[in-house]
N, C-alpha and C positions, 0 to 999 in steps of 0.2 A: 702537610700532605694528608694526615689523618682526618683533618676537618673536611677537606675537599672530597675525600672518599666517602665519608659519612653523608655528606650532602647529596652526592650522586646516588648512593644507595637509597636514601630517603625519597628522592625524586622518583626512582624506579618503583619503589614500593607504592607510592601514590598512583603512578600510572597503571600499575598492575591492578590496584584496588579498583580504580575507576573502570578499567576494562572488565573486571570481574562483575562489577555491579551491572554494567550494560548487558553482559551475557546472561546474567541471572534474570534481568527484566525481560529480555527477549525470549528466553526459554520458558519463562513463567507465564507468558501470555497464552490465551486460548488459540488453538490452531485455526478455528473458524472465525472469519471476519464478522464483526458486528454489523449486520445489515438490518435496516428498518424496512419491513415489508409494508407496501401500501396496496390498496385494491385498485384494479384497473378501472379508471373512470369511464372508459369507452366500452366496457363489456356489458352486455345486456344482463341486467340483474334477473335472477331466477325468483319468480314470485311463487311462493308456496300456495298450494290449493287450499282455499278456505271453504269449509263446509258452511252452507247457509244456516243461520240460527233457526232454532225451532220456532221461536216467536219472532216474527218479523215486525219491525216498527211500521207504524202507519206512514203512508206516503205523505210528502210535504203538502201543505195547503195549496189550493188551486192557484192562488195568486202568485206562488213561487214557481209554478210550472209554465206560466205563460211564456211562449217564445217571444224573442225580440221582434219588433215590427220589421217588415221587409223594407229594404231601401227603396226610396221613391225613384222612379225612372227619371233620368236626366232629360230635360226638355231643351231643345235648341233655342237659343236666344234670337232676338230680332237682329237683322243685319245692322252693322254700325255704319253710319254715314261716312263716306270716304273723306269728307272735309274735316272730320273730328279725329283729329289725331288724339268655415267655422264648424268645425265638426262638434256636435253636441257631446257632453261628457258621457263616458261609458257608464251603464247602470251598475250598481253594486252587485258583486257576485253573490248568488244565493248560498246559504249554508250547505256545506258538503254533507251528504248522507253518510250513514255509518256502514252501509253495506254496498258492495259492488253491484248488487242486483238492481239498485235504484239509480245508478249512474246512467243517464240517457246519453246516447251518442249526440255529438254536436249537430245542430241543424244547419244544413247548407244555406248559405246566404244567397239570396237571389240578386245577382248583379244586374245593373242596367243593361238592357239589350244592346249589344255592340252593333254599330252601324257598319256593316261590311260594304266596302266600296266596290262597285261593279268593275270587273276587269275591262280593259279597252276592247272594243269590238274587233273581232278577228276578220281576216280577209274575206272569208266566205259570207260574213254578215253584212259586208259593205256592198252597195249596189255596183254591179259591174257595168261600166259605161261602154256603149258601143263605140267602135272606132269611127272617128269623123271621116266624112267623105273627102276625097282628094281634091283640093281647090284647083281651078284651071291654072296651068303653068307650073305646077308643083309636082314633085316626084316623091313617092313614099318609100321609106326604108324602115324596116322593123328590126329592133334589137331586143335584148332580153327584157328591158324595162321601159322602152320608149318606142313610140311611133314618131319618126322624124319626117316632116314634110319640108322638103328643100326646094327653093325657087330655082327653076331653070335646069335642074339636073339632080343627080344623086348627091347626097350629102357627103362631104369629105370623110374619109375613114378616120382621120385624126379627131374630128368632131365627134364621131360615134364612139370612139374609144374614150374620149374625154367625158362624155355623158355617163358611160358605165362606171368609169373611175369615180366621178363625182357622186353617183348614186351610192356606191359602196362606202365612201367617206361620210356622206351625210347620214347614213343609217347608223353610224356609231353614236350619234346623238338623238336621232329622230325615229328610230325603229319602233319605239313604244307608242309614238303618236300616229304612225301610219303603217300598221301591220298589213294593210291591203296592198302596199307597194311591192310586196314580194312576188305577186303573180298578176298584178294589173299594171297597165302601162300608162305613162304620161305622154301627151301629144306635144311635140315641139315643132313650131313653125319657124323655119330658118330662112330669113330674107337675105338677098344678096347685097342690098344697100339700105342705108337709113331712109332714103327717099321713099322706096316702096314700102318699107316698114311703117313710116308715118302716114302714107297714103291709105294703107289698109286699116291700121289700128286707130288713126286719129290722135296719136300721142304727140306731146310737144317735142321741141327740138332737143331738150336735155335728156329725154327718156332713152335709156339703153335697152329696156325690156319691159314687158308687161305679162301679166298672168291672170287666168281665170281659175280661182281655186275650186269652185263647184264643178266646173267642166274639166278640170285638170289639163289645162292648156297653157302653153308658154309661147310668147311671141318675142323673137330676138332677131338681130341681124348680125352678119359677120363683121367682127371688129377685133382690135387687139385686146379689148376688155371682155371678150365673150365668156371666158372661163368664170370670172368673178360674177358677171351678170347671171349666168346660168345657175351658179351656186345660190345666189340671192333669191332668184325666182323659184327655184326648186324648193327652197326652204319654205316659201309661202305655200306651195302646194302641199308639202308634207306636214308642216306644223300648223298652219292656219286651217287646213282641212280637218284637224282634230276638233275644231270648234263648230263645225257645221251642224252638229247634233244638239247644240246648246247655245249659250250666249257667246257672241264673238269676242275674240281676244282683243285687249286694248292695243292701240296703235303703237305705243312705246315698246310693248312686248313683242309685237309682230315684227317691227322694223329692227329692234335690237337683236332679236334672235336671227333674223335674216342676215344682218351685218356680221354677227359673230360666225355664222356658218360660212359666209363669204370669205372671212379673214382666216379662220382656223381650219376649215375643211376644204374650201376652194383655193386657199393659199393665194388670195388676190386681194390684198388690203387696199382700200381707196387711198389716193395720194394725200387727201386732206385729213385722214384719221389721226396720224401721229401728232400733228400740231394741236388738234383739239383735245386729244388725251393729255397733252402737256398742260393745257389750260385747266383741265379738271384736277390734275395733280397739284396745281398751284392754288387750288381753292375756288376756282371759277365754276361756271355752269349754272344749272337750275336746281332748286330744291326738288325733292322727290314728288311732293304734291303738285308742283308746277309741271314737272316732267310728265306725270301720269294724267294730267288734266287735258293734254293736247289731243285733239281729235282730228286735226288736219294741219298740214304744213303749208297749205296754199296761201299765197299772199305774203309770206315771210321772206326775209332776206336770205341769201344763200349762206351767209356766215352763221346766222342763228339756226338755220335748218341743219347745217353740218354739225354744229355744236350739240344740237338736240340728238342727232343720230349717234354721235360719238358717246354721249352720256347714256343713251338707251343701250348701246352695245356694251358699255362698261358695267352697267348695273346687271344686265342679263348674264354677262360673263361671271360676275361675282356670285349670283344666285346659282348658276349651273356648276361652278367649279369649286365652291367652298364646302359643299356637303354632298351627301349621296345624291345620285341622279334621281332616285325615287322621290326625294323631297321636291325637286323642281317639277317632276311629273305630277305630284299631288297638288302643288301650287297651281299648275295649269288646269288641272281637273276641277279644283274649287272655283277658279275663275269661270270655267265653262258652265258650272252649275249656277252662276249668278252671284257668287260671293264677291264683296268688295275687296280690293287689294289688301287691306289691313287684316281682315278675317282670313283670307286665303293664305297670307304670309304666316300668320301665327299658327294656323292649323297644320300647315305643311312643314314649317321649320321650327316651331316651338320657341321657347325662350332663348335669347332675350328679344326676339323679334315680335313683340306684341304691339309695336307701333311703327309707322313708317319712319319716324325720327330715329328709332334704334337701328333700323336698316341703313339709313343714310349715314349715321355715325360710323357703323362698322365698315360700310363700303368706302367712305372717305378715309378712314384709318388705313384700310388696305391699299389705297392709292399711294399713300406716302411710305408705308412700311413694307408692302409687298409680302407680308407674313402669312397671308391666308390663301391667296390664289397663286403665290409664288411666281407671278408674272409682273413685269414692269408695266406701270401705267402708260408709259410712252412706247411700249413695245407691243404693237398689235400682232 
């Protein structure tokens, strides 16, 4: 028992000794924590005032004061044919003077003059066309944005309401191209039958409507497809009229835009569009240079024409829906100025669209992935 008692006492002594050491170390430390102070890197340093020396050093030699030459103005290159698909080292810094009195302010660099693009002509700058005379056998009805000349009597109210609804929908995409449309009217000639329509206009049997862009006139006849035809022809008035002051828009762009407006704003997709979009999704169709080289569809088979229309619609939809609408507006504006499609595309959209081949690759990639337009290729 004595041995166990001694061991216990010894253990307690050791415990108390360790506790005493810890207390001594704790009480012996400085009450203030050891903190390392650093200067605030974001504080504006106070620069002491330095009196100018009595004897000032001579200014640097003349060759060290010569300002850098101004940048040369950028010159516009020659247009690139549609069938064709180094900064110098900085000069050494001059030696720094010893006094602030000889530090000259930085010279402003003259940047090349920016070429500001003119804004689209406003409605008051556009010529106001007089209302056409009423043809014999027609009755005129005036709405907010249209003069409707209906054969044999007043135009049906549902047609008048449809026209105003279409105008509001079309302006979602075309307001920048036709600012005049806010207070100037388009003339609509509504025939009762296709026979009188063909007799007056001389259009072929397959024609459902015709338009005169310069005179802002549309000729149609009453049918089940009237809504889609009106949307298509109104697009020609509002969009193609943008090019009256310059170079005309290419056929693929005109018809592609009109088909897109007919489908998305007129909500009247042609019955042949879905099958042809499926052909494009499977890798068929035309190359973009082939598509853009077409100036007329006369004499071609119906199948080839419909495929061409479907591809024009798909390419225009890609250009209009994948970036800001201002990009498509500038693309159209460059074409109106006479730039070829490659130049207009690169200037409006930038990289990687420096060639038509790059646009075709991106467009066809979207047909299969639907990752850019978020729309199915087979879903008009």
